C-alpha positions in Angstrom: -28.4 25.5 12.8 -26.1 26.3 15.6 -24.0 23.5 17.0 -22.4 23.5 20.4 -18.8 22.5 20.8 -17.1 22.2 24.1 -13.5 23.3 23.4 -13.1 20.4 21.0 -10.6 22.2 18.8 -8.2 23.1 21.6 -8.4 19.7 23.4 -8.1 17.7 20.1 -5.5 19.9 18.5 -3.3 20.1 21.6 -3.7 16.4 22.3 -2.8 15.4 18.8 0.1 17.9 18.5 1.5 16.9 21.9 1.1 13.2 21.1 2.7 13.8 17.7 5.8 15.1 19.4 6.4 11.7 21.0 6.9 10.6 17.4 7.6 6.9 18.1 5.2 3.9 17.6 6.0 0.5 19.0 7.9 -0.3 15.8 10.2 2.7 16.2 9.3 4.4 13.0 8.8 8.1 13.1 5.3 9.5 12.8 4.7 11.2 9.4 1.1 12.2 9.5 -1.9 12.6 11.8 -5.4 13.1 10.4 -8.5 13.5 12.6 -12.1 14.4 11.7 -15.1 14.6 13.9 -18.5 14.5 12.3 -21.1 15.8 14.8 -24.7 14.7 14.9 -27.7 15.4 17.0 -26.6 13.7 20.2 -23.7 11.6 18.9 -20.7 12.1 16.8 -18.3 10.0 14.7 -14.5 10.4 14.8 -12.0 9.2 12.3 -8.3 9.2 12.9 -5.3 8.0 11.0 -1.6 7.9 12.0 0.9 7.2 9.2 4.5 6.3 10.0 7.7 6.6 7.9 7.8 2.8 7.5 4.5 2.9 5.7 2.7 1.4 8.7 -0.7 3.0 9.5 -3.0 3.0 12.5 -6.6 4.0 11.9 -9.5 4.3 14.3 -13.2 4.9 13.9 -15.2 5.9 17.0 -18.9 6.4 17.6 -19.3 8.8 20.6 -22.3 9.8 22.7 -22.3 12.3 25.5 -18.6 12.7 25.2 -17.7 9.0 25.6 -16.9 6.3 23.1 -19.8 3.9 22.5 -17.7 2.0 20.0 -14.1 2.3 18.8 -12.6 0.1 16.1 -8.9 0.0 15.3 -7.4 -1.0 11.9 -3.7 -1.4 11.2 -1.6 -2.3 8.2 0.9 -1.3 5.6 0.2 1.2 2.8 0.7 -0.2 -0.6 3.4 1.3 -2.8 0.8 3.2 -4.8 -1.0 4.6 -1.7 2.3 5.6 -0.1 3.7 7.3 -3.3 0.4 9.1 -3.7 0.4 10.3 -0.1 4.1 11.4 -0.2 3.5 13.3 -3.5 0.6 15.2 -1.8 2.5 16.0 1.4 5.6 17.0 -0.4 3.9 19.2 -3.0 5.2 22.8 -2.8 1.7 24.2 -2.4 1.0 21.9 0.6 4.4 22.3 2.2 4.0 26.1 2.1 0.5 26.1 3.5 0.3 28.2 6.7 -3.0 28.0 8.6 -3.3 30.4 11.5 -4.3 28.7 14.8 -8.0 28.5 15.5 -9.4 30.5 18.3 -11.9 28.2 20.1 -15.4 29.4 20.7 -18.3 27.8 22.6 -20.7 28.1 19.7 -19.8 27.1 16.2 -22.2 27.1 13.4 -22.1 23.9 11.3 -19.2 22.3 13.3 -17.1 19.7 11.5 -13.6 19.7 13.0 -10.5 18.5 11.1 -7.0 18.4 12.5 -4.0 17.7 10.2 -0.3 17.4 11.4 2.5 16.6 9.0 6.1 15.9 10.2 8.6 18.3 8.7 12.3 18.6 9.3 11.8 21.6 11.5 8.8 20.2 13.4 5.1 19.6 12.7 3.0 21.5 10.2 -0.2 21.8 12.1 -3.6 22.7 10.7 -6.9 22.8 12.4 -10.4 23.7 11.0 -13.6 23.9 13.1 -15.9 23.8 10.1 -16.0 22.8 6.5 -16.4 26.5 5.7 -13.1 27.2 7.4 -11.5 24.8 4.9 -12.6 26.7 1.9 -9.6 29.2 1.7 -7.3 26.1 1.6 -9.4 23.8 -0.5 -7.0 23.6 -3.4 -4.1 22.5 -1.2 -6.1 20.2 1.1 -8.5 18.5 -1.4 -5.9 15.9 -2.6 -5.1 14.8 1.0 -8.7 14.7 2.1 -9.7 12.7 -1.0 -6.8 10.3 -0.4 -7.9 9.8 3.2 -11.5 9.3 2.2 -10.5 6.7 -0.3 -8.3 4.9 2.3 -11.1 4.9 4.8 -13.3 3.3 2.3 -11.0 0.3 1.9 -12.3 -2.9 3.5 -9.8 -3.7 6.2 -10.0 -6.4 8.9 -10.4 -5.0 12.4 -7.2 -5.1 14.4 -6.8 -6.3 18.0 -4.3 -3.4 18.6 -5.2 -1.0 21.4 -6.4 2.5 20.7 -3.6 5.0 20.3 -3.8 8.0 22.7 -3.1 10.4 19.7 -6.5 9.4 18.3 -8.6 9.4 21.4 -10.7 12.3 22.4 -11.2 12.9 26.1 -14.6 12.9 27.9 -14.9 16.7 27.6 -14.9 16.5 23.8 -18.6 16.1 23.4 -20.2 17.5 20.3 -23.9 18.2 20.2 -26.1 20.1 17.8 -29.5 21.6 18.3 
């Protein structure tokens, strides 16, 4: 099945990378990690986003989108436990992950089996940015990415109370980022 994507990768990637360069939440801690995933559906999509800061604070959002607009967006915030933080830092600082170089994705209007992921990790020399338009495009990097994606999936599964904090612009897609499948 062919899925249509309207420049999602460029808008999402550029938006997250540009937002990541601001590097400062309200608390003043530096941004360590940005994770974003969009799960497309027939006429709607789900977006997951997580920002992790050097002070172990995290900001997470889940959005249900239709026709390029949020129908519902929930925000969760908190502190990572020592075990979650240590596991995350071990993954991010592993030699295989640090040395991972993913060439920039060239956006296309038609992507088969679209399932975009964007990952940005703060490094001393800037951000290590990775973008994948499909699960298939992850395959060459599966060994290095699997631990991080499993950590994220497990953290998303934790029951957290919804926060009253506003959505973070580094997690929000714009109205042009509609994903449809046919």
